[in-house]
Backbone as CSV, one residue per row, in Angstrom:
resi,resn,N_x,N_y,N_z,CA_x,CA_y,CA_z,C_x,C_y,C_z
1,MET,-8.973,5.705,1.819,-8.861,6.530,0.623,-8.189,5.748,-0.493
2,LEU,-8.226,6.277,-1.704,-7.507,5.673,-2.805,-6.020,5.939,-2.652
3,SER,-5.217,4.937,-3.028,-3.788,5.201,-3.131,-3.600,6.368,-4.078
4,SER,-2.725,7.313,-3.702,-2.524,8.477,-4.562,-2.039,8.068,-5.933
5,ARG,-1.284,6.972,-6.010,-0.794,6.517,-7.307,-1.944,5.948,-8.139
6,VAL,-2.864,5.231,-7.486,-4.023,4.705,-8.198,-4.935,5.840,-8.633
7,LEU,-5.203,6.763,-7.719,-6.098,7.875,-8.021,-5.588,8.681,-9.205
8,ALA,-4.294,8.965,-9.211,-3.720,9.735,-10.306,-3.850,8.985,-11.613
9,ALA,-3.621,7.679,-11.583,-3.697,6.892,-12.808,-5.117,6.848,-13.352
10,VAL,-6.090,6.636,-12.460,-7.480,6.535,-12.900,-8.005,7.869,-13.405
11,LEU,-7.701,8.931,-12.675,-8.219,10.234,-13.062,-7.554,10.763,-14.322
12,CYS,-6.273,10.445,-14.509,-5.566,10.941,-15.680,-5.808,10.072,-16.903
13,CYS,-6.360,8.915,-16.680,-6.620,7.973,-17.803,-5.472,8.105,-18.771
14,ALA,-3.713,8.391,-16.239,-2.259,8.517,-16.335,-1.654,7.179,-15.837
15,PRO,10.875,-11.481,-11.711,10.403,-12.854,-11.310,10.836,-13.195,-9.909
16,LEU,9.885,-13.644,-9.193,10.210,-14.013,-7.809,11.250,-15.131,-7.801
17,VAL,12.477,-14.821,-7.397,13.545,-15.813,-7.408,13.515,-16.651,-6.137
18,ALA,13.366,-15.976,-5.006,13.317,-16.666,-3.717,12.691,-15.728,-2.716
19,PRO,12.178,-16.261,-1.575,11.507,-15.403,-0.602,12.366,-14.251,-0.123
20,GLY,13.681,-14.393,-0.100,14.538,-13.323,0.373,15.245,-12.604,-0.747
21,ALA,14.758,-12.773,-1.958,15.444,-12.185,-3.099,15.470,-10.675,-3.004
22,ALA,16.520,-10.062,-3.553,16.678,-8.618,-3.456,15.909,-7.881,-4.532
23,CYS,15.400,-8.604,-5.532,14.694,-7.926,-6.615,13.350,-7.407,-6.126
24,GLY,12.998,-6.189,-6.492,11.734,-5.608,-6.071,10.683,-5.770,-7.139
25,ALA,9.436,-5.720,-6.733,8.346,-5.895,-7.681,7.518,-4.637,-7.838
26,GLN,7.849,-3.575,-7.120,7.021,-2.381,-7.146,7.025,-1.735,-8.517
27,LEU,5.840,-1.427,-8.990,5.697,-0.720,-10.250,5.943,0.769,-10.022
28,SER,6.537,1.420,-10.995,6.760,2.854,-10.898,5.458,3.605,-11.136
29,ASP,5.435,4.889,-10.773,4.265,5.719,-11.038,3.947,5.741,-12.527
30,ALA,4.988,5.807,-13.360,4.781,5.841,-14.807,4.155,4.546,-15.295
31,GLU,4.601,3.417,-14.755,4.035,2.123,-15.161,2.575,2.008,-14.756
32,ILE,2.258,2.452,-13.531,0.863,2.403,-13.087,0.002,3.321,-13.946
33,GLY,0.527,4.504,-14.275,-0.217,5.420,-15.133,-0.512,4.807,-16.492
34,GLU,0.465,4.095,-17.036,0.262,3.456,-18.340,-0.708,2.288,-18.238
35,ILE,-0.555,1.458,-17.196,-1.418,0.294,-17.030,-2.863,0.695,-16.782
36,CYS,-3.056,1.721,-15.950,-4.413,2.103,-15.536,-4.978,3.282,-16.313
37,GLY,-4.332,3.645,-17.402,-4.774,4.813,-18.159,-6.211,4.742,-18.630
38,GLN,-6.688,3.543,-18.927,-8.062,3.381,-19.401,-8.944,2.634,-18.404
39,ALA,-8.511,2.579,-17.140,-9.291,1.868,-16.125,-10.622,2.557,-15.862
40,GLU,-11.652,1.755,-15.638,-12.986,2.296,-15.377,-13.097,2.877,-13.973
41,ASP,-12.407,2.272,-13.019,-12.430,2.743,-11.639,-11.222,2.156,-10.919
42,ALA,-11.131,2.398,-9.608,-9.971,1.938,-8.848,-9.877,0.417,-8.812
43,ALA,-11.024,-0.261,-8.684,-11.008,-1.721,-8.642,-10.477,-2.292,-9.959
44,HIS,-10.894,-1.694,-11.056,-10.416,-2.138,-12.367,-8.920,-1.880,-12.498
45,CYS,-8.458,-0.748,-12.008,-7.032,-0.440,-12.004,-6.268,-1.505,-11.218
46,GLY,-6.797,-1.876,-10.057,-6.147,-2.900,-9.253,-6.018,-4.216,-9.983
47,ARG,-7.055,-4.594,-10.713,-7.010,-5.858,-11.444,-6.022,-5.793,-12.611
48,LEU,-5.895,-4.627,-13.228,-4.917,-4.469,-14.311,-3.493,-4.536,-13.766
49,VAL,-3.276,-3.924,-12.601,-1.967,-4.010,-11.957,-1.669,-5.467,-11.604
50,GLU,-2.657,-6.156,-11.096,-2.474,-7.563,-10.748,-2.016,-8.383,-11.953
51,ALA,-2.627,-8.167,-13.099,-2.250,-8.918,-14.300,-0.771,-8.715,-14.625
52,ALA,-0.295,-7.484,-14.454,1.118,-7.207,-14.707,2.000,-7.874,-13.662
53,GLN,1.570,-7.844,-12.401,2.382,-8.413,-11.332,2.405,-9.944,-11.376
54,LEU,1.333,-10.571,-11.827,1.325,-12.025,-11.947,2.365,-12.492,-12.959
55,LYS,2.623,-11.671,-13.968,3.659,-12.010,-14.937,5.046,-11.834,-14.333
56,ARG,5.207,-10.813,-13.508,6.498,-10.563,-12.872,6.792,-11.559,-11.767
57,LEU,5.746,-12.031,-11.115,5.885,-12.890,-9.938,5.126,-14.201,-10.144
58,PRO,5.522,-15.003,-11.129,4.730,-16.179,-11.504,4.657,-17.253,-10.432
59,ASN,5.589,-17.307,-9.507,5.579,-18.331,-8.464,4.932,-17.862,-7.168
60,LEU,4.467,-16.626,-7.165,3.930,-16.063,-5.931,2.419,-16.230,-5.801
61,ALA,1.680,-16.031,-6.872,0.224,-16.020,-6.773,-0.409,-16.473,-8.075
62,ARG,-1.712,-16.755,-8.007,-2.465,-17.103,-9.212,-3.900,-16.608,-9.053
63,ARG,-4.537,-16.341,-10.164,-5.916,-15.879,-10.190,-6.780,-16.962,-10.832
64,GLU,-7.841,-17.357,-10.130,-8.816,-18.310,-10.651,-10.204,-17.748,-10.398
65,GLY,-10.765,-17.076,-11.407,-12.073,-16.459,-11.253,-12.057,-15.386,-10.184
66,ASN,-12.893,-15.529,-9.163,-12.975,-14.543,-8.088,-11.950,-14.765,-6.994
67,ALA,-11.120,-15.782,-7.121,-10.178,-16.125,-6.048,-8.746,-15.773,-6.423
68,LEU,-8.086,-15.041,-5.537,-6.657,-14.752,-5.641,-5.960,-15.616,-4.596
69,THR,-5.103,-16.520,-5.048,-4.398,-17.426,-4.146,-2.925,-17.067,-4.106
70,ILE,-2.405,-16.864,-2.903,-1.013,-16.448,-2.699,-0.277,-17.540,-1.949
71,SER,0.903,-17.898,-2.430,1.691,-18.936,-1.770,2.357,-18.384,-0.516
72,LEU,2.318,-19.165,0.542,2.996,-18.824,1.778,4.380,-19.478,1.776
73,PHE,5.203,-19.116,2.767,6.531,-19.704,2.848,6.828,-20.106,4.283
74,PRO,7.231,-21.353,4.532,7.720,-22.310,3.534,6.653,-23.142,2.848
75,SER,5.408,-23.122,3.346,4.373,-23.928,2.712,3.011,-23.328,2.988
76,GLY,2.025,-23.776,2.209,0.656,-23.328,2.398,0.253,-22.231,1.440
77,VAL,-1.022,-21.864,1.489,-1.543,-20.799,0.637,-2.527,-19.951,1.433
78,ALA,-2.724,-18.723,0.984,-3.748,-17.821,1.518,-4.627,-17.397,0.358
79,THR,-5.931,-17.405,0.552,-6.862,-17.094,-0.535,-7.710,-15.876,-0.194
80,PHE,-7.792,-14.963,-1.139,-8.656,-13.784,-1.038,-9.745,-13.947,-2.094
81,THR,-10.998,-13.980,-1.664,-12.109,-14.222,-2.587,-12.971,-12.978,-2.731
82,ASP,-13.143,-12.511,-3.960,-13.982,-11.349,-4.222,-15.435,-11.649,-3.876
83,SER,-16.151,-10.622,-3.457,-17.580,-10.735,-3.180,-18.332,-9.697,-4.002
84,ASP,-19.410,-10.135,-4.655,-20.221,-9.229,-5.462,-21.421,-8.687,-4.705
85,ASP,-21.455,-8.893,-3.400,-22.572,-8.411,-2.594,-22.741,-6.907,-2.805
86,PRO,-23.976,-6.438,-3.120,-24.173,-5.016,-3.412,-23.905,-4.094,-2.225
87,VAL,-23.943,-4.630,-1.011,-23.706,-3.813,0.186,-22.307,-4.030,0.740
88,ALA,-21.914,-5.274,0.906,-20.631,-5.592,1.541,-19.624,-6.189,0.559
89,GLY,-19.802,-5.925,-0.717,-18.915,-6.489,-1.726,-17.491,-5.961,-1.606
90,ARG,-16.518,-6.814,-1.897,-15.112,-6.434,-1.849,-14.372,-7.104,-3.003
91,SER,-13.324,-6.453,-3.460,-12.456,-7.050,-4.474,-11.016,-6.973,-4.006
92,TYR,-10.215,-7.956,-4.414,-8.817,-8.049,-4.000,-7.932,-8.202,-5.231
93,SER,-6.817,-7.494,-5.242,-5.893,-7.576,-6.370,-4.456,-7.603,-5.855
94,LEU,-3.650,-8.483,-6.426,-2.229,-8.504,-6.096,-1.604,-7.182,-6.511
95,TRP,-0.907,-6.523,-5.589,-0.347,-5.203,-5.861,1.185,-5.187,-5.839
96,ASP,1.771,-5.838,-4.843,3.225,-5.744,-4.713,3.735,-6.875,-3.839
97,TYR,5.023,-7.167,-3.978,5.728,-8.105,-3.103,6.833,-7.347,-2.388
98,LEU,6.772,-7.298,-1.066,7.782,-6.612,-0.267,8.835,-7.634,0.141
99,ASP,9.836,-7.795,-0.707,10.821,-8.848,-0.475,11.610,-8.633,0.812
100,GLY,11.752,-7.384,1.252,12.516,-7.102,2.454,11.932,-7.708,3.710
101,ILE,10.609,-7.939,3.719,9.963,-8.534,4.888,9.133,-9.760,4.499
102,ASN,9.329,-10.254,3.289,8.624,-11.438,2.806,7.106,-11.299,3.009
103,ALA,6.569,-10.217,2.491,5.145,-9.944,2.636,4.550,-9.547,1.285
104,VAL,3.264,-9.753,1.160,2.545,-9.432,-0.067,1.548,-8.323,0.228
105,LEU,1.451,-7.378,-0.689,0.519,-6.271,-0.548,-0.649,-6.499,-1.504
106,VAL,-1.845,-6.535,-0.936,-3.064,-6.772,-1.706,-3.902,-5.499,-1.707
107,TYR,-4.277,-5.058,-2.908,-5.115,-3.866,-3.047,-6.571,-4.281,-2.861
108,THR,-7.268,-3.599,-1.958,-8.610,-4.002,-1.562,-9.587,-2.853,-1.788
109,THR,-10.697,-3.142,-2.466,-11.709,-2.108,-2.669,-13.052,-2.591,-2.154
110,ALA,-13.805,-1.651,-1.588,-15.167,-1.907,-1.120,-15.994,-0.703,-1.530
111,GLY,-16.744,-0.847,-2.591,-17.453,0.309,-3.135,-16.443,1.315,-3.651
112,GLU,-16.557,2.562,-3.195,-15.623,3.594,-3.604,-14.421,3.708,-2.658
113,LYS,-14.402,2.908,-1.617,-13.314,2.960,-0.640,-12.238,1.943,-0.997
114,ALA,-10.989,2.356,-0.886,-9.872,1.469,-1.191,-8.876,1.478,-0.037
115,SER,-8.222,0.345,0.164,-7.202,0.218,1.200,-6.229,-0.876,0.763
116,PHE,-5.330,-1.250,1.657,-4.373,-2.298,1.353,-4.345,-3.317,2.482
117,THR,-4.151,-4.574,2.107,-3.988,-5.644,3.079,-2.573,-6.177,2.961
118,LEU,-1.837,-6.162,4.062,-0.491,-6.708,4.093,-0.566,-8.139,4.604
119,LEU,-0.106,-9.085,3.801,-0.086,-10.498,4.164,1.348,-10.917,4.434
120,THR,1.644,-11.358,5.652,2.978,-11.859,5.971,3.007,-13.353,5.656
121,ARG,3.894,-13.733,4.770,3.888,-15.096,4.236,4.374,-16.128,5.242
122,ALA,5.170,-15.730,6.204,5.714,-16.695,7.159,4.667,-17.207,8.137
123,ASN,3.670,-16.367,8.471,2.684,-16.783,9.472,1.235,-16.580,9.031
124,ASN,1.025,-16.190,7.762,-0.326,-16.054,7.207,-1.179,-15.071,8.012
125,ARG,-0.578,-13.956,8.433,-1.343,-12.931,9.134,-1.632,-11.764,8.200
126,ARG,-2.786,-11.133,8.409,-3.231,-10.045,7.546,-3.412,-8.774,8.367
127,TYR,-2.947,-7.670,7.788,-3.040,-6.382,8.460,-3.606,-5.363,7.491
128,GLU,-4.638,-4.651,7.930,-5.290,-3.653,7.083,-4.571,-2.309,7.214
129,LEU,-4.212,-1.734,6.088,-3.538,-0.447,6.047,-4.348,0.517,5.187
130,PRO,-4.420,1.790,5.571,-5.287,2.726,4.836,-4.764,3.103,3.460
131,THR,-3.441,3.123,3.290,-2.839,3.512,2.017,-1.638,2.618,1.739
132,GLU,-1.063,2.779,0.575,0.097,1.977,0.199,1.272,2.302,1.127
133,PRO,1.816,1.309,1.831,2.910,1.579,2.769,4.255,1.642,2.065
134,GLN,5.184,2.334,2.716,6.557,2.389,2.242,7.457,1.772,3.315
135,LEU,8.308,0.841,2.916,9.179,0.124,3.835,10.454,0.925,4.107
136,SER,10.830,1.019,5.378,12.033,1.766,5.747,13.295,1.033,5.279
137,PRO,14.389,1.751,5.094,15.625,1.129,4.613,16.145,0.012,5.512
138,ASP,15.880,0.101,6.820,16.354,-0.944,7.731,15.333,-2.063,7.905
139,ARG,14.208,-1.982,7.197,13.171,-3.020,7.188,12.509,-3.197,8.555
140,GLN,12.556,-2.172,9.378,11.982,-2.253,10.718,10.615,-1.589,10.821
141,ARG,10.272,-0.729,9.848,9.036,0.025,9.937,8.398,0.224,8.568
142,LEU,7.108,0.541,8.600,6.369,0.998,7.430,5.819,2.384,7.740
143,VAL,5.583,3.176,6.705,4.895,4.447,6.886,3.706,4.491,5.936
144,THR,2.582,5.019,6.421,1.413,5.286,5.586,1.000,6.736,5.774
145,ALA,0.472,7.332,4.723,-0.030,8.712,4.794,-1.485,8.701,4.341
146,ASP,-2.391,8.700,5.290,-3.831,8.658,4.997,-4.373,10.083,5.042
147,VAL,-4.055,10.836,4.011,-4.395,12.261,3.973,-5.117,12.577,2.673
148,CYS,-6.326,13.080,2.785,-7.085,13.538,1.626,-8.134,14.523,2.130
149,GLN,-8.972,15.015,1.236,-9.932,16.051,1.628,-11.115,15.492,2.405
150,THR,-11.538,14.269,2.090,-12.689,13.669,2.778,-12.425,12.198,3.045
151,GLN,-13.049,11.681,4.090,-13.029,10.258,4.432,-11.619,9.725,4.670
152,CYS,-10.763,10.527,5.262,-9.419,10.089,5.629,-9.177,10.412,7.097
153,SER,-8.246,9.692,7.693,-7.921,9.944,9.103,-7.047,11.173,9.282
154,LYS,-6.460,11.672,8.186,-5.520,12.799,8.236,-4.297,12.455,9.079
155,GLU,-3.877,11.193,9.028,-2.744,10.747,9.819,-1.602,10.257,8.939
156,VAL,-0.396,10.653,9.325,0.816,9.978,8.856,1.180,9.023,9.987
157,ALA,1.290,7.733,9.671,1.478,6.731,10.716,2.724,5.890,10.464
158,ILE,3.409,5.560,11.545,4.563,4.677,11.524,4.145,3.346,12.138
159,TRP,4.449,2.262,11.430,4.092,0.919,11.874,5.371,0.135,12.162
160,ARG,5.464,-0.447,13.346,6.629,-1.227,13.740,6.451,-2.690,13.295
161,ILE,7.475,-3.220,12.633,7.455,-4.595,12.150,8.211,-5.483,13.121
162,THR,7.588,-6.568,13.560,8.267,-7.585,14.353,7.990,-8.938,13.705
163,PRO,8.719,-9.984,14.079,8.453,-11.299,13.487,7.037,-11.797,13.750
164,GLU,6.428,-11.342,14.840,5.104,-11.835,15.217,3.958,-10.931,14.801
165,SER,4.234,-9.637,14.558,3.107,-8.732,14.343,3.525,-7.455,13.627
166,LEU,2.511,-6.677,13.298,2.687,-5.321,12.778,1.782,-4.426,13.622
167,ARG,2.365,-3.397,14.237,1.539,-2.540,15.089,1.849,-1.080,14.817
168,LYS,0.813,-0.250,14.973,0.994,1.189,14.809,1.787,1.713,15.989
169,GLU,2.861,2.437,15.684,3.777,2.902,16.723,3.679,4.403,16.963
170,LEU,3.636,5.199,15.876,3.609,6.650,15.972,2.588,7.210,14.987
171,VAL,1.950,8.321,15.364,1.043,9.004,14.438,1.299,10.501,14.523
172,TRP,1.062,11.145,13.415,1.188,12.597,13.362,0.002,13.147,12.602
173,ASN,-0.691,14.110,13.189,-1.906,14.659,12.591,-1.570,15.706,11.543
174,ALA,-2.134,15.525,10.361,-1.914,16.465,9.257,-3.236,17.095,8.853
175,GLY,-3.952,17.585,9.855,-5.306,18.067,9.636,-5.451,19.203,8.652
176,SER,-4.429,20.018,8.460,-4.550,21.167,7.558,-4.192,20.838,6.110
177,TRP,-3.749,19.614,5.850,-3.322,19.249,4.507,-4.462,18.633,3.698
178,ALA,-4.412,18.809,2.383,-5.403,18.222,1.490,-4.934,16.888,0.929
179,ASP,-3.617,16.691,0.861,-3.054,15.461,0.330,-1.614,15.355,0.812
180,ALA,-1.081,14.135,0.851,0.309,13.953,1.270,0.807,12.581,0.861
181,THR,2.097,12.507,0.613,2.786,11.237,0.404,4.043,11.252,1.265
182,ALA,4.395,10.094,1.816,5.552,10.009,2.700,6.506,8.935,2.205
183,LYS,7.782,9.283,2.146,8.819,8.339,1.769,9.969,8.454,2.762
184,TRP,10.797,7.416,2.804,11.906,7.390,3.742,13.135,8.057,3.132
185,LYS,13.693,9.031,3.848,14.985,9.594,3.461,16.101,8.704,3.991
186,ASP,15.909,8.235,5.226,16.776,7.230,5.829,15.948,6.515,6.884
187,ALA,16.555,5.616,7.641,15.797,4.793,8.578,15.147,5.581,9.707
188,GLU,15.583,6.816,9.926,15.045,7.625,11.017,14.389,8.918,10.547
189,THR,14.278,9.106,9.232,13.770,10.377,8.717,12.816,10.157,7.551
190,LEU,11.695,10.881,7.587,10.725,10.856,6.494,10.832,12.127,5.663
191,ALA,10.613,11.987,4.368,10.437,13.133,3.482,8.971,13.126,3.061
192,ILE,8.242,14.167,3.445,6.800,14.215,3.222,6.472,15.340,2.251
193,GLU,5.807,14.984,1.168,5.325,15.987,0.218,3.840,16.182,0.467
194,TYR,3.401,17.433,0.544,2.011,17.688,0.906,1.462,18.864,0.099
195,SER,0.149,18.938,0.055,-0.512,20.077,-0.571,-1.570,20.622,0.382
196,VAL,-1.835,21.916,0.240,-2.827,22.607,1.064,-3.841,23.241,0.131
197,ASP,-5.107,23.210,0.513,-6.151,23.825,-0.318,-5.789,25.267,-0.659
198,GLY,-5.881,25.601,-1.927,-5.608,26.956,-2.373,-4.173,27.212,-2.746
199,ALA,-3.263,26.299,-2.393,-1.848,26.489,-2.721,-1.596,26.118,-4.180
200,THR,-0.691,26.805,-4.812,-0.392,26.550,-6.225,0.689,25.499,-6.403
201,ALA,1.419,25.163,-5.347,2.488,24.178,-5.454,2.557,23.355,-4.174
202,ALA,3.062,22.129,-4.324,3.204,21.257,-3.169,4.393,21.690,-2.316
203,GLY,4.304,21.395,-1.027,5.406,21.669,-0.117,6.067,20.370,0.310
204,THR,7.247,20.460,0.845,7.984,19.282,1.311,8.609,19.574,2.670
205,ILE,8.474,18.624,3.580,9.130,18.745,4.879,9.814,17.424,5.207
206,GLU,10.772,17.479,6.102,11.401,16.282,6.630,11.038,16.168,8.106
207,ARG,10.782,14.949,8.540,10.393,14.757,9.942,11.092,13.513,10.482
208,LYS,11.901,13.712,11.511,12.589,12.592,12.148,11.647,11.852,13.097
209,LEU,11.893,10.570,13.275,11.057,9.792,14.186,11.227,10.237,15.627
210,SER,12.304,10.933,15.914,12.533,11.449,17.265,11.863,12.793,17.512
211,ASP,11.213,13.346,16.485,10.542,14.639,16.629,9.442,14.528,17.687
212,PRO,9.384,15.459,18.641,8.385,15.381,19.721,6.939,15.573,19.267
213,SER,6.730,15.993,18.020,5.358,16.193,17.560,4.642,14.878,17.237
214,TRP,5.388,13.779,17.160,4.751,12.479,16.975,4.004,12.086,18.247
215,LYS,2.863,11.430,18.051,2.137,10.874,19.188,2.392,9.372,19.230
216,ARG,2.870,8.882,20.343,3.171,7.455,20.473,1.885,6.685,20.771
217,VAL,1.693,5.599,20.047,0.512,4.756,20.219,0.836,3.664,21.228
218,GLN,0.041,3.562,22.268,0.298,2.554,23.311,-0.166,1.177,22.865
C-alpha cells in the first residue's frame, strides 16, 4: 500500500555528520505535504522527497539519471536502478536515514503499488517492508502497519533487528480496520491510531508487546 503520509500528501495536493550521528533525517508530515503538494503520483512524490533528502544528507547518496547510489559503511556502495518496463517497472527514491541502526530507507513503487526497502549499510542487505517503519526507542525493533481498504495484509507487524538480519517477530490482525498508523509509546508499547468504515473519528489504542493477542512468527 501507499505510505499513509505519501497518500495524504498526494491526495491533498497536502547533514549526515557520521554513521552514528544522533541527528535524524525524517521529514515531518507537514514537510511531506508541502513537498508533495503538486505531485502527479506516489512515485513523483518519492522523487521530490528524495531531492530534499539529498540536500540534507549530501554524503549519504547521489542520483545519476535512473540510478540511486547509496554509500555503505565503512566502504562500498549500493545501487538502486529504476526500470521503465511497462509490466515490471520499478522506481526507487531515497526516503530517510535511520541513524539509530545505520540504515537507509528507500521508497519503492511498482505501478500503483508502493513499499519500502530497508538497506543496512554495514552489510549491504535489503529488506522489503510494506509500509514506512517506525524504530523503537531502544533500537531493537521496527513496527509497520499495513492496513488499508484493499490490497493490504491488514497486519500490524513487529520486526526484530539483529546485527545480521531483520525478521518479522510478531503480527496482529486488524481485519476490521480501514486504516491505521502505529508509533512507539515506549520500547514495549505501541500507540495505534485507526479508523473503521463509517466512523466519523479515528480511534486510538495502546498495545504492549506482551499482549497475548499477538501472533508470534516462527
